[in-house]
N, C-alpha and C positions, 0 to 999 in steps of 0.2 A: 833469949827469954824464953822461959818452959812457956806451949801455949795450951797447958792439958785443962788448964782452970775456963779458957772459951767458948764460949756455946757454939755446941757441934757445927751452925752453919760461918761463925767466924773460923772456927780451925780448920775451915773446908777452904776457904776463900784465902786461908792464908800458905795454907798444902801447895794448893794450885798456884799458886802469885812462885812459893818456891821452886815450882816445878819446871818452872818455864825456863826455856834458852837466856844465856844472857841477851843476845842480840832481840829477844820479843820482851824480853824484860825492859832493855833500854828502849825500845819502840813503845812498849807502853807507858818508862815513864816520861818517852817525849812527850807525849799525847795527854799524861796528867797533869805537868808541870811548865811543860813551854811551850807546848801549841797557843794556845792563844795569851800570852803575855805578851809585854809591850817593851818588855826588855828585862834585862839582866837582875833590874833591883828587883821588879814582882817576882822574878823567878827566885830570888832568895829569899823575900815577902813570903813565898809560899810555902816554901820549904822550913823557913823558921817554923810557922804556922802548926805544920804536922808537928813538927819535932818539939813542940813544948809538950806535946800526946808521948810523943813513944819516936822513939829512932831506930827501933827494927823494921820499921819498913826500908829509911833510909839506908840503911849498913848494907841489906841488899842489892837494892839499886845503885850503889859504889858502887860492890863490886862486880855485877853488869857492867856498869858503864867503865872503868878501866878494865875486865877484860876483851869487853869490844873493842876499845882503845888499843890495846893492845893486843889483836888477835891479826893476822892477815884474813882477808875479805878476795872475794870477786871485785874484782874494777867496776868501782861506783856505785858499792854496795852504804858504804858508809857516805859516800854526798846523796844519795839518795833515803838515807836514813834520816839527816839531816835538815835534808831539803823537805821532804815527801810527811813523814811523821812528824817533824816539829814545827815547819811552814818556818822556818827559817833558813833567812837569805845570809849569805857568807863573803865577806871579802872576798876569802880565796874558796871558792864553791866543789874544790876536788876532797879527793880523798885522802890526802893529806892537813886538808883544811876542816873536815868535820873529825878528823880525827884528834885535831885541837882541840876544836872547839869539845867535844865530849869529854875532854881529858879539864878543861877549866870548867866545864860542868862538876865534874867529878871531885875539885878543886872546893868547888862551894858548895860540894856537898856534903864534903870532908869538914870545912871550916864549920857549919853548921850543925853538923853532929858534935865537934869538940865544943861550940858553945853551949848548946845545953844539956853537954852533960858537965 
C-alpha cells in the first residue's frame, strides 16, 4: 500500500511500526490483540474488525509472526514472549509450545487476510 497520501502523523506511525524488529512487532501484536482476549475466537473477531478497513498492518504482523516462530532464539525467549506479553497460558509452556502458538496465530491471521480480500 502506498502511504504517501497519508497525513504526516499517520505516515510516521506506519514507518515507525515497520522499523520494528520482528520480535518487537510480535510483542506489540500480542499486546494489542491477544493480551486481554478471553479466547482465540475473540482474537479472530478483533482481527476481522481491523481487516474490514485495511490488511496492511496484518500483513506486517503476519511476516513478523512467521519470522519469529521460525528463528532460533535464546532459551526461554518464546515462552516468556507468549506468557508475559500475551498473558496466555499454554498447555505446553515451553519455547516449542510457544512457537506452535505463534504459528497458529499466523495461520489465523493469514485466514483473516484472505477473507478480507
